[in-house]
C-alpha positions as CSV (number, residue, x, y, z in Angstrom):
1,X,0.0,0.0,0.0
2,X,1.4,3.4,-0.9
3,X,1.7,6.1,1.8
4,X,-1.1,8.1,0.2
5,X,-3.4,5.1,0.1
6,X,-2.5,4.3,3.7
7,X,-3.3,7.8,4.9
8,X,-6.7,7.6,3.1
9,X,-7.4,4.2,4.7
10,X,-6.5,5.6,8.1
11,X,-8.6,8.7,7.6
12,X,-11.6,6.7,6.4
13,X,-11.3,4.3,9.4
14,X,-11.2,7.3,11.7
15,X,-14.4,8.8,10.3
16,X,-16.1,5.4,10.5
17,X,-15.0,4.9,14.1
18,X,-16.2,8.3,15.1
19,X,-19.6,7.7,13.4
20,X,-20.0,4.4,15.2
21,X,-19.1,6.0,18.5
22,X,-21.7,8.8,18.2
23,X,-24.5,6.4,17.0
24,X,-23.9,3.8,19.7
25,X,-23.1,6.1,22.6
26,X,-25.9,8.5,21.7
27,X,-28.4,5.7,21.4
28,X,-27.2,4.1,24.6
29,X,-27.6,7.4,26.5
30,X,-31.2,7.7,25.4
31,X,-32.1,4.2,26.3
32,X,-30.2,4.1,29.6
33,X,-31.3,7.6,30.8
34,X,-34.0,6.2,33.2
35,X,-31.5,3.8,34.7
36,X,-28.9,6.5,35.0
37,X,-31.4,8.7,36.8
38,X,-32.2,6.0,39.3
39,X,-28.5,5.4,40.0
40,X,-27.9,9.1,40.5
41,X,-30.8,9.4,43.0
42,X,-29.6,6.3,44.9
43,X,-26.1,7.7,45.2
44,X,-27.4,11.0,46.5
45,X,-29.7,9.2,49.0
46,X,-27.0,6.9,50.4
47,X,-24.0,9.1,50.8
48,X,-23.2,12.9,50.9
49,X,-21.8,14.5,47.8
50,X,-22.6,14.7,44.1
51,X,-23.8,11.7,42.1
52,X,-21.3,12.4,39.3
53,X,-17.6,12.2,39.9
54,X,-15.5,14.4,37.5
55,X,-11.8,14.1,37.2
56,X,-8.9,15.2,35.0
57,X,-7.7,12.3,32.9
58,X,-5.1,12.0,30.1
59,X,-6.3,11.2,26.6
60,X,-5.2,11.2,23.0
61,X,-1.6,12.7,22.6
62,X,-1.6,13.2,26.4
63,X,-4.2,15.9,26.2
64,X,-6.2,16.3,29.4
65,X,-10.0,16.1,29.5
66,X,-12.8,16.0,32.1
67,X,-13.6,12.4,32.8
68,X,-17.1,11.5,34.1
69,X,-18.4,8.5,36.1
70,X,-20.8,7.8,38.9
71,X,-19.3,8.5,42.3
72,X,-18.5,5.2,44.1
73,X,-16.4,6.6,47.0
74,X,-16.9,8.7,50.0
75,X,-15.7,12.3,49.8
76,X,-12.3,13.4,51.1
77,X,-10.4,10.1,50.6
78,X,-6.7,9.6,50.3
79,X,-5.3,7.9,47.2
80,X,-1.8,7.2,48.6
81,X,-2.4,3.5,48.8
82,X,-3.3,3.4,45.1
83,X,-0.2,5.4,44.2
84,X,2.0,3.1,46.1
85,X,0.5,0.0,44.6
86,X,0.9,1.3,41.0
87,X,4.6,2.3,41.8
88,X,5.3,-1.2,43.1
89,X,3.7,-2.9,40.1
90,X,5.7,-0.7,37.7
91,X,8.9,-1.9,39.5
92,X,7.8,-5.4,38.7
93,X,6.6,-6.3,42.2
94,X,3.6,-8.7,42.7
95,X,0.9,-6.8,44.7
96,X,-1.9,-9.4,44.0
97,X,-4.0,-11.0,46.7
98,X,-5.6,-14.3,45.9
99,X,-5.0,-13.8,42.2
100,X,-6.6,-10.3,42.2
101,X,-4.8,-7.0,41.6
102,X,-7.8,-4.9,42.7
103,X,-7.1,-2.6,45.6
104,X,-9.2,-3.2,48.7
105,X,-10.3,0.4,49.2
106,X,-12.1,1.4,52.3
107,X,-13.3,4.6,50.6
108,X,-15.8,2.7,48.4
109,X,-19.4,3.0,49.5
110,X,-21.9,0.0,49.6
111,X,-23.7,1.3,46.5
112,X,-20.3,2.1,44.9
113,X,-19.2,-1.5,45.4
114,X,-22.2,-2.8,43.5
115,X,-21.8,-0.2,40.7
116,X,-18.1,-1.2,40.3
117,X,-18.9,-4.9,40.2
118,X,-21.5,-4.4,37.5
119,X,-19.5,-1.6,35.7
120,X,-22.6,0.6,35.9
121,X,-20.4,3.4,37.4
122,X,-18.9,3.7,33.9
123,X,-22.1,4.7,32.1
124,X,-21.6,8.5,32.3
125,X,-18.4,8.0,30.1
126,X,-20.9,7.6,27.2
127,X,-21.0,11.4,27.4
128,X,-17.2,11.5,27.0
129,X,-17.6,9.3,23.9
130,X,-20.2,11.5,22.3
131,X,-18.0,14.6,23.1
132,X,-15.0,12.9,21.4
133,X,-12.8,12.7,24.5
134,X,-13.1,8.9,24.4
135,X,-14.0,6.1,22.0
136,X,-15.9,2.9,22.7
137,X,-12.9,0.6,22.6
138,X,-9.3,1.7,23.5
139,X,-6.9,1.9,26.4
140,X,-8.5,3.1,29.6
141,X,-7.9,6.8,30.4
142,X,-5.3,7.2,33.1
143,X,-4.6,9.9,35.7
144,X,-1.9,12.6,35.3
145,X,0.3,11.0,37.9
146,X,-0.1,7.6,36.4
147,X,0.9,8.9,32.9
148,X,4.0,10.4,34.4
149,X,5.0,7.1,36.1
150,X,4.5,4.9,33.0
151,X,7.8,3.9,31.3
152,X,8.4,5.5,27.9
153,X,8.2,2.1,26.2
154,X,4.4,2.3,26.6
155,X,4.0,5.8,25.1
156,X,2.1,4.3,22.1
157,X,-1.0,3.9,24.3
158,X,-1.4,7.7,24.0
159,X,-1.5,7.5,20.2
160,X,-5.3,6.7,20.3
161,X,-8.3,8.0,22.2
162,X,-8.9,6.2,25.5
163,X,-11.8,3.8,25.5
164,X,-14.9,2.9,27.5
165,X,-13.7,-0.6,27.4
166,X,-10.5,-2.2,26.2
167,X,-8.4,-5.3,25.7
168,X,-7.3,-5.2,29.3
169,X,-10.9,-5.4,30.6
170,X,-12.0,-8.2,28.3
171,X,-8.7,-10.1,29.0
172,X,-8.9,-10.3,32.8
173,X,-9.3,-6.8,34.3
174,X,-8.5,-7.2,38.1
175,X,-6.6,-10.4,37.5
176,X,-3.9,-8.4,35.8
177,X,-1.4,-5.9,37.1
178,X,-0.4,-2.5,35.7
179,X,2.5,-3.8,33.5
180,X,0.2,-6.4,31.9
181,X,-2.4,-3.7,31.3
182,X,0.2,-1.5,29.6
183,X,1.4,-4.3,27.4
184,X,-2.1,-5.1,26.3
185,X,-2.7,-1.3,25.6
186,X,0.3,-1.3,23.2
187,X,-0.8,-4.5,21.6
188,X,-4.2,-3.0,21.0
189,X,-2.8,0.2,19.5
190,X,-0.6,-1.8,17.1
191,X,-3.4,-4.2,16.0
192,X,-6.6,-2.2,16.3
193,X,-9.3,-2.4,13.6
194,X,-12.9,-1.3,13.6
195,X,-14.0,-4.9,12.9
196,X,-11.8,-6.2,15.7
197,X,-13.3,-3.7,18.2
198,X,-16.8,-4.9,17.3
199,X,-15.8,-8.5,18.1
200,X,-14.9,-7.3,21.6
């Protein structure tokens, strides 16, 4: 394939991906609006604070964006345990407990625990997809401090928009550590196709 043909193919795939994102995410928001309203009310009734959690995350080409999800934690928590766990994993240390790399976080509320187990806390990210901050399938968006900690060999993960779901989630999620997640991110970036995303 000539460079010009390759650029045309890449551009066409980008337009197709964006169209699919808008159609699917927009339709899902309409269909799921009643459920999302119930979740928001439940969060408000069971713990003080807003129903939506907004946070600065790192996206395509390391550009920051406002990330949305349903709040699953109590307000005023400390993320030092998470920072330490990520740092240990990037050094190659095994931080798993009974085969799980998921942090046992006391900040998570009862409702939040259910939302996380069912991934319902992720639904507001459909708004991010419609806005173009995210896509349906891609590497999960990371925090500023995580991006700074990631080794440069994984920079390719920032060559695409972050996704609502990704290869890491369908391959094991909490049964994988940070380094495994980053390796899968790079693998996805190098092999991604619109058809392949649909299969996930």
